[in-house]
N, C-alpha and C positions, 0 to 999 in steps of 0.2 A: 450469747452474742449473736446478733441477727446477721445472716449472710444475705447480701443483695440478691434478688432473683435474677434469672437469666435475662428476662425481659428488661429489667433495670440496667443490667450491664450493657446489653445491646444498645439501649437508648443512650446511655452515657457515651459509648464508643461512637455512635452515629453523630451526636452533637459535637464531640471532640474532633471528628474528622472534618466537619464543615465550619469550625470556628475561625479558621484562618482565611483572610480575604483572598490570598493567592489561590487556595484550593477552590474557594467559591467561584472565582473568576475562571479557573480551568474547567470546572464542572459546567459553568454557564456556557462557555464557548464550545466545549465538547458536546454539551446538551443540544445546542443548535444543530450541530452536525449529526448527533445520534438520533434526535427526534425525527429528522428527515432521513438519515441513513438507515434507521430502523425500518421506516416505511419503505425506503428504497430497497433494503435487503429483502423485505417481504415481497415486494414487487419483482425483484430479481429472482427470488425463489419461484414465484409463479411463472416467470419467463422460462426458467430452467425446466420446470415441470412440463409446460406446454411443448418446449423444444424437444425434451427427452421423449415424450410420448409420441411426438410427431415424427422424429427422426430415427428412434431406436437407439440401442447402445452404441453400435458402430458409427452411425451418423452423428450422434451426440459427441462421440470422440473426435470425429473429423471437424466438427464445429469448433470444439475447444482447441484443436490443433491450429486451425487457421487464425483464430483470434489471438492465440498465444504467440504464434509465429510473428505476427505483426508487432505486438507489444514488445516482444523480446528484442527484435532488431531496433525498434524505436528507443528502447531503454539502453541498448548498447551504445547508441550515439548520443545519449542524453548525459548531461552533467548535473542533473538534479538541481536545477537553478532555483527551485523553491527554497531549498535549504540555504543556498548561498545568499539569496535575497533576505530571508528571515534573519540570518546571522549578521550580515554586514549593513543592510539598509536599516535593520533594527538597531544596530550598534550606533550608527551615525545619527539616527533620529534621536536616540536617547541623549547623545552628546550635542544636539542642536547643530549638526554639520549637514545642512540641507544640500549643499553642492555635491558632496561625496555620496550622499544617499541617493539622489536622483541619477548620478553618474553610474552607480552600481546597478540600479534597476535597468537603465538603458543598455548597459553593456551586457547584462544577463539576458535581456530580451533578444538582442541582436545575435548573441552566441547561440541561443536556443533556436532561433529561426534557421540559422545556417545548419545546425545539427539535424533539424527536422527534414530539411531538403536532402541532406546526405542519407538519412534513414529511408526516405521514400525511394530514392534511386536504388539503394541496396535491396529493398523489398521487391521491386520490379525485376531486378537482375537475379535474385535468388528464389523467386516464386516457383519456377519449374522444379528446382531441387526440393523445395518444401513439399510440393504436391507429390513428387515421386517417392521421397523417402519417409515423410511423416504421415501424409494422408494416404499413402499407398495407392494413389489414383492420379495420374497425370492430367486427367480431364478437369481437375479442380484448380489448375494453374490460374485461369482467369479470376477465380474467386479470391485467391491469395492477393492478386494485384488490386482488385476492386476494393477489398477491405483495407488495403494499405493506404487508401485515400485519407483515412482518419488521421494519418500522420501529418498531412498537410493542414488539416484543421487544427492540429495541436501546435501550431507554429510557436506560440509563446505562452502556452497554458501553464507551464510550471512557474515561470517568473510571475505570471498573473496571480496564481494561487498564493505564492509567497508574499506578495504585496498585500493581498486581502487578509492574510493571516496576521501580519504585524499591525495592520490597521484595525484588527478585531472585527473584521467583516465576515465572521463565520456564518452568519445567517444567510448571506448571499451565496457563499459556497454551498451550503446545505440546500438552499432553494434550487440552485442549478442542478445539483445531483438528483434532487427529487423530480424535477421536470424531465430530466434525461430518462429516469426510470419509468415515469408515467408514459412518455411517448413510446419508448421501446416496448413496454408491455402492450400498449394499445395496438401497435403494429404487428407484434407477434400473435396476439389474440386473433386479429383479422386473418393472418396467415394460417393459423390453426383451423379456424372455422372453414376457410376455403380449401383446406387440404394442401397447403403450400409445400415448398421444398427447401433444401439447404440454402440455395441462393437467396430466396426471399427472407429467410430467417437472418442471414448475414446482413442484408440490406436494412432490416429493422434495427439491428444492433448499430450499424454504421450511422443511420440517421439519428437515432437517439443520442449516441455519444457526441455527434457533431453539434447538436443543439446545446447540450450541456457545456461542452468545451467553449463554444463561441460565447455563451452567456457569461462564463467566468472571465474570459478575455476582455469582453466589453466592459464588464463591471470593474476590472482592474484599471483599464484605461480611464474610466470615469474617476476612479479613486486617485489615480496619479494626477489628473487635472485638478482635483480638489486640493491635493497636498501641495503641488508645486506649480500650479498655473497652467494655462493652455499651451504655453510654449516649452514645457518641460522636455519634450523630445528633442529640442534643439540644444539642450545643455551639453557642454563638452565632456568628453571622457578623459581628457588630459589629466585632471586631478588624480586619476588612478594609476598613472604611470609609475609612481614611486613604489606602489605596493602590488604591482601586477604579479610578481612572483608568489606573494602570499595568496592572492585570489586564485591564481592558476593552480597552486598546490591544493587549495581547498576543493576547487572544482574537479580536478583530476582525481583526488582521493575519493570524493563521493562517487565519481564515475566508475572508478575501479571497484569500489565497494558494491555499487549497484550491478556492475557487470558480473562480478563473482556471484552475487546473489541470484542473478539470472541463471547461472549455470547450476547453482546448488539448490535453489528452492523455488524460483519463479518460472522455471521451464519444465516442471515435473511431467506435465502431460506430453510434452514433446519427446522426452526420454522414453516414456512408457510406450508411446505410439511408435517410436523408432524401433525399439527392441521387441515389443510384444504386440503391436498392431492396434488399430483404432478401437476394437472391441474392449480391450483392457483399458485403453485410454478413456473410454466412455465410463467404465466402472470407477476409475480413479477421479475423473472430473466430477462425478456425483459425490464421491466421498469428500473431496475438497470443498464442494459447495455446501454440504451439510456441516462440515467442520467450521465453516465460516460463521455459523450461528454463534459459536463461542466467541468469535472475534468482533461481532457487530458493535457493541458499545465500547470495545477497547480500541478499535481502529481509529476513531476520531481523537483519542487521547494524545497520541504523539503530536498531532497538528496543534492541539490546544496547549500542550505542555511545553513544547519547544520554545515558543516565543517567551514564555515566563522564565524558563531556565536561562535563556540567553540574556534576559534583563538582569537576572540575579548575578550572573557571571560578570556582566558589564559593570554592575554596582559593587561587585565583590561581596555579595551578601550570601555567604556560604551556609549560614544557619537556615535561611528560608529555602535554599536550594535542597538541602538535605531533607527538610520537612516535606517538600513537594514530592520527592522520590518515595519517601516512606508512605505517605498517605495515598499516593497514586497506586502503589503496589497493593495496599489493602483494598482499595476500591476495585481494582481490576481483578485481583485474585479472588475476591468473594464472589463476584459474578461468574467468573470462569469456572470455579469449582462447582457451583450449582448447575450450570448448563452442561458441564461435562457429565455429571451424574445423570441428568435427565436424558441426554442423548444416548448414553450407554443403555439406559433402561428402555427407552422407547424408539431407538433408532431403527431397529429391524422392522417393526410394524409400520413405522412412518414411511420407510422406503417402499414397502409392499403396497401400502394404501395410496400414496401420492403418485408414485411412479408406476413401474410394472415389476412383476416378479423377476424378470430377467436382470434387474438391477440389484438384487439382493447380495451378490458378491461384494458390493461396495461397503457393506456394513463392517467387515473385518478391517478393511483399510481405514475406515472412519475411527474405530477404536484405537488403532495404532497412532493415528494423527493427533487424537485428542490428548494423548500423554505429553507430546512435545509442545503442543499449543498451550496447554495449561501453564507450563513453565515460562514459555515465551511471553504470555500475557501478563503474568505476575511482574515480570521485569520488562514491560513494554517500553520503558524509557531508556533502555540500555544504550541504544545508538544515539539518540538525540542528546543525552547527557554528555556523551563523549564529544559530539559536535559542538555543544555549547562550551565545553571546557577547552576547545581548540585542538582536540585530538581526532580530527577527521581521518587521519591515517591509520589509527588503531583498528577500527572495525574492518578496514580494507585488509590489513595484515592478518587479522584473525580469520576473516572469511576466506582469504587466499589459502591459508593452511588447511582449514576445514574443507575447502573446495577440492583440494587435491585428494584428501581422504574420501570425500563423498563421491567424486567422479570415479575413483578406483572401485568403490563399492558398487556404483551403478554398472560399470563395465563387467564386474564379476558376478553380481547378484541378479540384476534386473532381467538379463536374457534368460535366466533359469527360473526365477521366482516371480517375475512380472511386477505388477503394480503393488503387491504387498511389500516387496523389498524396497520399492521406491518410497512407500509410506514410512517404513521403518528407518530408512536413511534420513529422510526429511525430519522425522521426529527427533532423531539423535542429533542432527545438525542444530535444531532449535535449542536443545538442552545444553549442548557443549558451548555453543556461541553465547548463550545467556550467562552461564556461570563465569566464563572467562571475562566477558565484558563487565559484569558486576564487580568481579575482583579488581579489574583495572580502575573502575570508577571509585571504588573504596580506597584504593591506593592514592589516587589523585586527590581525593577529599582529605585523606589523612595528612598529605603534604601541606595542606592549607591549615592543618591543626584545628579542624572543626570538631568540637566535642560530640560524643554520642556514637 
């Protein structure tokens, strides 16, 4: 009896993975994002190398503190309108209800604009505290305020991204991300050549992000005009009054979930800088940047997968939804496992060659982070699947419980063990959150009596 060779088996699995039109469409759309995101990630890595070599570990930590401080406050005021737009505009578009679709987009954009203005005011008011307690240098207060201007540029960036996603304009999103990275790298390179300082590096990041964000917003406004005509912005929001509770519940749930995520995983550098200083924040920032290599092709998958999952839920096509989740895990897991192995093997010489020997302490944190990221990448769809199933509240509840545990861990461990404790806590957060969410998704799917 002849056993098929390993090559034959792999070839069979490869063809099987791509035989479904849904998977091909997800891969195509995420491919637009990854092709440019891959280039953007490489450019961002070059930006990081130049900035790290220019500023040193402590200065690199302050850079991360300022940029993360701004994004944290912005996200606290954000309602993740891209997700609301994808779910509800996508739903009403599928059901040919143009009036409600345009009303949702208009309401989302207006809400986001208001939230952005609130975020900017908070940044200006809290900048002195950020400089004193996180950067450990009160003279950096103006830098916190200047970089906060990016929030005003982001007035309706999330709503715009959501509209482009449901319209399958992933190539436009990818193109703007690439343009942003090219401009930022060019400016940082010039700063590096002339021996610039922290303020000039921040301005390079600010200008690059502003160009990319404005490009996405303009593209979305053009797309809205194409879909609903030149006077779409005059459409009344009144048709939404009957379901305002549902929309508010979804938006608040995503905001709570995002806010908890800020405390538990998106503000890592701030915690480390607060308790252990900018030097360890610099080590940790580099570890997070290198760990991002594992996430590069996986990051676009939620954006490309969420619209497809929402369509299948709207159509109540549970078989295709289950198929998307399984194949998505296989694709993301295969890549993540390979890159994890390569980073473990070559991470130390990579740090020493590209950066400086003073950054070698980052390697241990990198190994710890890779464990959690491997699990999180395999189940990259855990949150968007719950959103598509109408359970936006569940991730918020899970994250809230895990947040309490993680914050206690931060308060007890980070002051003593520094950035390594922060890496271990983040890795544990990814693992626990992934398994709990997958269990809930399986339960919801079982209620629909989907076989398999």
